[in-house]
C-alpha positions in Angstrom: -21.4 -24.4 6.1 -20.8 -22.1 3.1 -20.9 -23.6 -0.3 -18.7 -20.8 -1.6 -15.0 -21.5 -2.2 -12.6 -21.2 0.7 -10.0 -18.5 0.3 -6.6 -17.9 1.8 -5.3 -14.4 1.6 -1.5 -14.0 2.2 -0.6 -10.5 3.5 -2.4 -8.2 6.0 -1.6 -4.9 4.4 -4.1 -2.7 2.7 -4.7 -4.9 -0.3 -5.0 -8.1 1.8 -7.3 -6.7 4.5 -9.6 -5.0 1.9 -9.8 -8.1 -0.1 -10.7 -10.1 3.0 -13.3 -7.6 3.9 -15.0 -7.8 0.5 -14.8 -11.6 0.3 -16.4 -11.9 3.8 -19.1 -9.4 2.7 -19.9 -11.7 -0.2 -20.0 -14.7 2.1 -16.7 -16.4 1.4 -14.9 -18.3 4.2 -11.6 -16.4 4.4 -8.3 -17.0 6.2 -5.5 -14.4 6.3 -1.9 -15.1 7.1 0.7 -12.4 7.8 4.4 -12.9 8.2 4.8 -10.1 10.7 4.0 -10.8 14.4 1.4 -8.0 14.5 -0.2 -5.4 12.2 2.8 -3.2 11.3 3.1 0.2 13.0 4.6 3.2 11.4 4.8 4.0 7.7 4.0 6.9 5.5 0.8 8.8 4.8 -1.2 7.3 2.0 -4.0 8.7 -0.1 -7.5 7.5 -1.0 -8.7 9.3 -4.2 -11.3 9.1 -6.9 -13.2 5.8 -7.3 -11.4 4.5 -4.2 -13.4 6.9 -2.1 -16.6 5.2 -3.5 -15.1 1.8 -2.4 -14.5 3.0 1.2 -18.0 4.6 1.3 -19.5 1.2 0.3 -17.5 -0.4 3.1 -18.9 2.0 5.6 -15.5 3.3 6.4 -15.7 6.9 5.1 -16.6 8.6 8.3 -13.9 6.7 10.3 -11.3 7.5 7.7 -12.3 11.2 7.7 -12.0 11.3 11.5 -8.5 9.9 11.5 -7.0 11.6 8.4 -3.7 13.5 8.7 -5.3 17.0 8.5 -2.0 18.7 7.5 -2.2 22.5 7.2 0.0 22.9 4.2 3.5 22.4 2.9 6.7 24.0 4.2 9.8 23.8 2.0 13.0 23.5 4.1 16.7 24.0 3.5 19.6 21.7 4.5 19.5 23.0 8.0 15.8 22.4 8.4 15.0 26.1 8.2 11.8 27.2 6.4 12.3 28.5 2.8 8.6 28.9 1.7 5.1 27.9 2.8 2.1 26.9 0.7 -1.1 26.4 2.7 -3.1 25.3 -0.3 -1.6 21.9 -0.7 0.9 19.3 0.4 3.4 17.5 -1.7 2.2 14.0 -0.8 -1.6 14.6 -0.7 -2.3 17.3 -3.2 -4.7 20.2 -2.8 -6.2 20.6 0.7 -9.6 21.5 -0.8 -9.9 18.2 -2.7 -12.2 15.4 -1.4 -9.2 13.0 -1.1 -8.3 11.4 2.2 -4.7 11.3 3.4 -4.2 8.9 6.3 -1.3 7.0 7.8 -0.9 3.5 6.5 -1.0 1.8 9.9 -4.1 3.7 10.8 -5.8 2.5 7.6 -4.8 -1.1 8.2 -6.2 -1.0 11.8 -9.5 0.3 10.5 -9.7 -2.3 7.8 -8.9 -5.1 10.2 -11.5 -4.0 12.7 -14.1 -3.5 10.0 -13.6 -7.0 8.7 -13.7 -8.4 12.2 -10.4 -9.9 11.1 -8.0 -9.3 14.0 -8.8 -12.6 15.6 -8.8 -14.4 12.3 -5.4 -13.2 11.1 -2.7 -15.8 11.6 0.3 -13.7 12.5 3.9 -14.8 12.4 3.1 -17.2 9.6 3.8 -17.5 5.9 3.3 -19.8 2.9 6.3 -22.0 2.1 4.8 -24.0 -0.9 1.8 -24.1 -3.1 0.7 -27.3 -4.9 -2.3 -27.4 -7.2 -4.9 -30.2 -6.8 -7.7 -31.0 -9.2 -10.1 -28.7 -7.2 -7.9 -26.4 -5.2 -4.4 -25.6 -3.8 -2.5 -27.4 -1.1 -0.7 -24.8 1.0 2.3 -25.6 3.1 3.1 -23.2 6.0 6.2 -22.3 8.0 4.5 -23.2 11.4 1.3 -25.1 10.9 0.2 -28.2 9.0 -0.6 -28.0 5.3 -4.2 -27.3 4.3 -6.1 -27.2 1.1 -8.0 -24.1 -0.1 -10.1 -23.5 -3.1 -8.5 -20.1 -3.9 -5.3 -18.4 -2.8 -4.8 -14.6 -3.1 -1.3 -13.1 -2.9 -1.3 -9.6 -1.3 2.2 -9.4 0.1 3.5 -6.4 -1.8 6.0 -5.9 -4.6 8.2 -8.8 -3.5 5.3 -11.3 -3.2 6.3 -14.8 -2.4 2.9 -16.1 -3.7 3.8 -14.5 -7.0 7.2 -16.2 -7.2 5.8 -19.6 -6.2 2.7 -19.7 -8.4 2.4 -16.9 -11.0 5.8 -15.6 -12.1 9.0 -17.2 -10.8 11.5 -14.5 -11.6 12.2 -10.9 -10.6 12.3 -9.6 -14.1 8.7 -8.3 -13.5 10.3 -5.7 -11.2 11.1 -2.6 -13.2 13.7 -0.5 -11.2 13.1 3.2 -11.0 16.7 4.0 -9.9 16.3 4.7 -6.2 15.2 3.6 -2.8 12.7 4.9 -0.2 13.1 4.7 3.6 10.3 5.5 6.1 10.7 5.7 9.9 9.5 7.5 13.0 11.5 10.2 14.9 11.1 12.9 17.6 9.8 16.2 16.3 12.8 18.5 16.0 11.3 20.8 13.3 8.1 22.3 14.8 6.2 22.7 11.5 3.0 23.8 13.1 0.9 21.0 11.5 2.4 21.3 8.1 4.3 18.8 6.0 8.0 19.6 5.6 10.0 18.9 2.5 13.6 19.2 1.3 14.5 18.4 -2.3 17.8 18.3 -4.2 18.8 16.4 -7.3 19.4 12.9 -5.7 17.5 13.3 -2.4 14.0 14.1 -1.3 12.9 14.1 2.3 9.3 14.6 3.5 8.1 14.7 7.1 4.6 14.6 8.6 3.5 15.2 12.2 1.9 12.1 13.5 -1.4 12.1 15.4 0.2 12.7 18.7 1.8 15.9 17.6 5.0 15.0 19.3 6.7 12.8 16.7 7.3 12.8 13.0 7.0 10.2 10.2 10.1 10.7 8.0 10.3 9.6 4.4 13.6 9.7 2.5 13.9 8.9 -1.2 17.2 8.9 -2.9 19.0 7.7 -6.0 20.8 4.4 -5.4 21.6 1.1 -7.0 20.3 -1.2 -4.3 21.9 -4.6 -3.9 19.3 -7.3 -3.4 21.1 -8.4 -0.3 19.8 -5.3 1.4 16.2 -6.6 1.3 16.5 -8.4 4.6 19.4 -6.5 6.3 17.8 -3.7 8.3 21.1 -2.5 9.8 22.6 -2.1 6.3 19.4 -0.3 5.1 19.7 2.2 8.0 23.4 2.7 7.3 22.7 3.5 3.6 19.9 5.9 4.5 22.2 7.7 7.0 24.9 8.0 4.4 22.4 9.6 2.0 21.2 12.0 4.7 24.8 12.9 5.7 24.6 16.5 4.3 21.6 17.5 6.4 22.3 19.3 9.6 20.9 21.8 12.0 17.3 20.9 12.9 17.5 17.8 10.7 20.2 16.2 12.8 17.9 14.7 15.5 15.9 13.1 12.7 19.0 11.6 11.1 20.2 10.3 14.5 16.8 8.7 15.1 17.7 6.1 12.5 20.0 4.4 15.1 17.1 3.8 17.6 13.8 3.7 15.7 12.0 0.3 15.6 9.4 1.6 13.1 11.6 1.4 9.9 10.7 0.5 6.3 13.0 0.4 3.4 12.3 -0.6 -0.2 13.7 -0.2 -3.7 11.7 2.0 -5.9 10.2 -0.4 -8.5 7.1 -1.0 -10.6 5.7 -4.4 -11.1 4.7 -5.3 -14.6 3.4 -8.8 -15.3 1.9 -10.5 -18.4 -0.8 -12.0 -16.1 -1.9 -11.5 -12.5 -3.2 -15.1 -11.9 -2.5 -18.7 -12.6 -5.1 -21.3 -12.1 -6.6 -20.8 -8.6 -4.0 -18.3 -7.5 -4.4 -14.5 -8.1 -2.5 -11.4 -7.1 -3.9 -8.1 -5.8 -2.4 -4.7 -5.0 1.4 -4.2 -5.3 2.0 -7.9 -5.8 0.2 -7.6 -9.1 0.9 -4.1 -10.3 3.0 -1.9 -7.9 3.0 1.6 -9.2 5.6 2.8 -6.6 5.0 5.2 -3.8 5.9 8.0 -6.2 2.6 7.5 -8.0 0.6 8.5 -4.9 -2.0 5.9 -6.0 -0.8 2.5 -4.6 -3.4 2.5 -1.8 -6.3 3.5 -4.1 -5.2 0.8 -6.6 -5.2 -1.7 -3.7 -8.7 -0.7 -2.5 -10.2 -0.7 -5.9 -8.5 -4.0 -6.9 -9.7 -5.7 -3.7 -13.3 -4.8 -4.6 -13.1 -5.8 -8.3 -11.4 -9.1 -7.5 -13.9 -10.1 -4.8 -16.9 -8.9 -6.9 -15.8 -10.9 -9.9 -15.2 -14.0 -7.8 -18.6 -13.6 -6.2 -20.1 -13.4 -9.8 -18.4 -16.6 -10.8 -17.6 -18.6 -7.6 -17.4 -21.9 -9.4 -15.0 -20.7 -12.0 -12.2 -18.7 -10.3 -10.1 -18.7 -13.5 -12.8 -16.9 -15.4 -13.3 -14.5 -12.5 -9.6 -13.7 -12.3 -9.6 -13.0 -16.1 -12.5 -10.6 -15.8 -10.9 -8.9 -12.8 -7.7 -8.4 -14.7 -9.5 -7.1 -17.9 -11.3 -4.5 -15.8 -8.3 -3.4 -13.8 -5.5 -3.3 -16.3 -6.4 0.0 -18.1 -6.8 1.6 -14.6 -3.4 0.3 -13.5 -1.7 1.5 -16.7 -3.0 5.1 -16.1 -1.7 5.1 -12.6 1.7 3.6 -13.3 2.1 6.3 -16.0 1.9 8.9 -13.2 5.5 8.1 -12.2 8.1 10.4 -13.8 11.4 10.3 -11.9 12.6 13.5 -13.6 9.6 15.5 -12.4 10.5 18.0 -9.6 7.1 18.9 -8.4 3.9 16.9 -7.7 1.9 15.1 -10.4 -0.2 17.7 -12.2 -3.7 17.8 -10.6 -5.6 17.1 -13.9 -3.4 14.1 -14.6 -3.9 12.8 -11.1 -7.7 13.2 -11.3 -7.9 11.4 -14.6 -5.9 8.5 -13.2 -7.8 8.3 -9.9 -11.1 8.1 -11.7 -9.9 5.9 -14.5 -12.3 2.9 -13.9 -16.0 2.6 -13.8 -17.6 0.8 -10.8 -21.3 0.9 -11.5 -21.9 -1.9 -8.9 -21.0 0.5 -6.1 -24.5 2.0 -5.6 -26.5 2.5 -2.4 -29.1 0.0 -3.7 -26.5 -2.6 -4.4 -24.8 -2.4 -1.0 -27.5 -1.1 1.4 -26.1 -2.8 4.4 -22.6 -1.4 3.9 -23.9 2.1 3.1 -26.6 2.2 5.8 
């Protein structure tokens, strides 16, 4: 039996799966619970940049990620009828310059690779979530929706910007959610645009729509961002979310119309308010937060996935350094990550019409030192 602390990770997204991978790498017994019935399909393309590339190299995932990257050919600006206005084959809006070393990959593909790499698929308890957390002198008693209560030495919340672990054990209110004045919807749709492998984009004052061909070449991933005051009641009402998205897309016609109509039938649909998470602390006792639960920068930063991957490593590394004192490990994790998070949250400017300037993105993506990530330190992972 391991003498290291037992760890419960809540959330099987990028942050949770990467944290589980690193904790297992360091020898911790790890359990993952996920509220969804399976790993979620669909979603937008995400980017791995800067020091996050060093993290995935150390995990032995770099080649697999390269093989399954989006490989977009460029950017095609479109009008309201879905007709091309201009083409730029040097970059995309979402992923930046095509000659950069960054990896753009669909979120669901990345999660599947992380789950497989961690041998976690059979260890993830799906259709399950935490209902209560109670501290004990040496750990946390966790109550679940479906199974009996259990005690763990450490609990990690990785459920995203609306983390239930955060509300239960670290910060009770929603005042840590800083609204950015809009919402973002992602869904899958048939390909009605024929963009020849390019990303398509339409932009006006209160609406931005981006589309990417998926790996099959026969369907698109659609992302629609729009200005909106989003009522909190929408958070769990998918029909109302789709209705609001359709209203915001009502002025698009022509080749856009099949994509708008696909809202009525798609099962792969995600909707969220555009927010940043800003907390005075990311942990409390034996409970810590990672990824968007701790410091969501919003999809408009382009850095949420890289922050999650780097944060997963730093959290696990510090816990491995001080396994008998999780509070000290969490404090060290936060001290290392906060300046990096601040740089990346500062990338978001809702008045900016174009992408983040390349120099600013590079500085933010490389804004933390990870000297531990060396081939001599992780020879098994890098072999």
